C-alpha positions in Angstrom: 111.1 91.0 45.4 112.8 88.7 43.2 111.3 85.2 42.2 113.7 82.3 41.3 113.0 80.0 38.3 111.7 77.4 40.4 108.9 79.7 42.1 108.5 81.2 38.5 107.8 77.4 37.1 105.3 76.9 40.2 103.3 80.3 39.0 103.4 79.7 35.3 101.4 76.2 36.3 99.0 77.8 38.3 98.5 80.6 35.4 97.4 77.6 33.0 94.2 77.2 34.4 93.4 80.8 35.3 90.7 82.8 33.3 91.7 86.1 32.1 91.2 88.9 34.8 92.2 92.2 33.2 91.9 93.0 29.7 93.8 96.2 27.8 91.9 97.7 24.9 92.6 100.1 22.5 93.2 103.0 24.9 96.3 101.0 26.3 97.2 101.4 29.8 95.9 104.2 31.9 95.3 105.2 35.5 91.9 103.0 35.6 93.9 100.0 34.3 96.6 100.4 36.8 94.3 100.9 39.7 92.2 97.7 38.7 95.5 95.7 38.4 96.4 97.0 41.7 92.8 95.9 43.3 93.5 92.5 41.5 97.0 91.9 42.8 95.7 92.8 46.2 92.8 90.4 46.0 94.4 87.3 44.1 98.3 87.9 44.1 98.4 86.2 40.5 96.5 87.8 37.8 96.4 87.0 33.9 96.1 89.9 31.3 95.2 90.0 27.8 95.7 92.5 25.1 92.9 93.0 22.4 93.6 93.5 19.2 93.2 97.4 19.0 95.8 97.5 22.0 98.9 100.2 20.9 101.6 98.1 22.5 102.8 94.5 22.8 102.2 92.0 25.6 105.6 92.2 26.7 105.7 96.0 26.8 102.4 96.0 28.8 103.5 93.6 31.1 106.5 95.6 32.1 104.7 98.5 32.4 102.1 97.1 34.7 104.8 95.2 36.6 106.9 98.5 37.3 103.9 100.4 38.3 102.3 98.1 40.6 105.5 96.7 42.1 104.7 93.3 40.7 106.9 90.5 39.2 106.5 89.4 35.6 105.7 85.6 35.5 104.8 84.7 31.9 104.2 86.4 28.5 103.0 84.3 25.8 101.4 85.8 22.7 98.8 88.4 23.8 98.6 87.1 27.2 100.5 87.6 30.4 100.6 86.8 34.0 102.0 89.0 37.0 102.4 88.2 40.6 102.7 90.3 43.9 102.2 89.0 47.4 99.4 90.5 49.4 100.6 93.7 51.1 97.7 94.0 53.6 97.5 90.6 54.7 99.1 87.3 54.4 100.2 85.9 51.3 97.5 83.0 50.2 100.0 81.6 47.4 102.7 79.8 49.1 105.8 79.8 47.0 108.3 76.8 47.1 
C-alpha cells in the first residue's frame, strides 16, 4: 500500500487534532507495543505515537519499525511524535482518502 502526497496531506491534517494513542518508553518497541499498535490500527486506522524521553531510539526509527512490522504507512514524523496509517483489514475503511 502506498499513499500519494495529496492523501498524505489529508492524513496529516487529521493528525493535527488527534490525541496520542500509543506511547513508547524506555523499553523501546517490544512484542506488546507491536500488538497494541496492531489493535489500534485496526480500530482507528490512523494513530499518533509519542516517544518518551527515555526511549532508546529516535521517532523516525520507531516510526519505520512499527510501520514495517504492522504493514502501515508512515504519515508524519515531527520531534518525538509520529503518525501512521493503515486501512482496516477486517471491515470497510472508515477514513476515505481523496
